[in-house]
Every structure is written in C-alpha cells, then in structure tokens.
PADREN-761377 format. One record per residue (C-alpha): x, y, z; residue number from 1; chain. Coordinates in steps of 0.5 Angstrom, whole numbers, plus 500, padded with zeros to 3 digits. Example, Ala and Ser with C-alpha at 12.3 -4.5 7.8 and 13.67 -1.06 7.14 Angstrom:
PT  east  north   up  resi  chain
PT   525    491  516     1      A
PT   527    498  514     2      A
This chain:
PT  east  north   up  resi  chain
PT   601    114  508     1      A
PT   605    120  511     2      A
PT   612    120  514     3      A
PT   613    123  521     4      A
PT   616    129  518     5      A
PT   610    131  514     6      A
PT   606    129  520     7      A
PT   610    134  524     8      A
PT   609    139  519     9      A
PT   602    139  518    10      A
PT   601    139  526    11      A
PT   606    146  526    12      A
PT   601    149  520    13      A
PT   595    147  524    14      A
PT   598    150  530    15      A
PT   600    157  527    16      A
PT   593    157  524    17      A
PT   590    156  531    18      A
PT   595    161  534    19      A
PT   593    167  529    20      A
PT   585    165  530    21      A
PT   587    166  538    22      A
PT   584    159  539    23      A
PT   589    157  545    24      A
PT   585    151  547    25      A
PT   586    148  540    26      A
PT   593    151  540    27      A
PT   595    147  547    28      A
PT   592    141  544    29      A
PT   596    141  538    30      A
PT   603    143  542    31      A
PT   601    137  546    32      A
PT   601    132  539    33      A
PT   607    135  537    34      A
PT   611    134  543    35      A
PT   608    127  543    36      A
PT   610    125  536    37      A
PT   617    128  537    38      A
PT   618    123  543    39      A
PT   615    117  539    40      A
PT   620    119  534    41      A
PT   626    119  539    42      A
PT   624    113  541    43      A
PT   623    110  535    44      A
PT   629    113  530    45      A
PT   628    107  525    46      A
PT   620    109  524    47      A
PT   619    113  518    48      A
PT   611    112  517    49      A
PT   607    117  522    50      A
PT   604    113  527    51      A
PT   596    114  529    52      A
PT   595    118  535    53      A
PT   593    111  538    54      A
PT   599    108  537    55      A
PT   603    114  540    56      A
PT   598    114  546    57      A
PT   600    107  547    58      A
PT   607    108  546    59      A
PT   607    113  552    60      A
PT   602    109  556    61      A
PT   603    102  555    62      A
PT   600    100  561    63      A
PT   593    103  560    64      A
PT   587    098  559    65      A
PT   586    100  552    66      A
PT   593    099  550    67      A
PT   594    092  553    68      A
PT   595    086  549    69      A
PT   594    079  551    70      A
PT   597    073  548    71      A
PT   592    067  548    72      A
C-alpha cells in the first residue's frame, strides 16, 4: 500500500506526462485528483496510507447515495 505522498507524486508524474502529450482532458482529471487528495490529507492529517479514489469521493460527498452507511 502506498502513502498519500507517494500517490501525490504518482499523480504529479502522470500530470506532467499528460501535459507533454498535450492531452488536456486527462491533465484536468489528474489535477482534480490531486486537489481532492490534498483536501483529504488536510482533513485527515493522521492518515498515512493513501485512500482509494472511492474513499476520497465519499469523504468529499458523504451524502451521496453510494456513500451512505446504514446501521442495522
């Protein structure tokens, strides 16, 4: 499992590659992923392990129907 810092570095490398290739749609998507992961990191400074993209999404959108948790 990777850390948040490693995941951010991976995203930044992919962003550089997309920008060099001129693929702006991919670059925008990766920029958004970087922004969301940095926001996650700010809200959860105690977390070291990188969350999945779904965990980040649910952290940003807890009321989304896919992120709801029901207690039985």
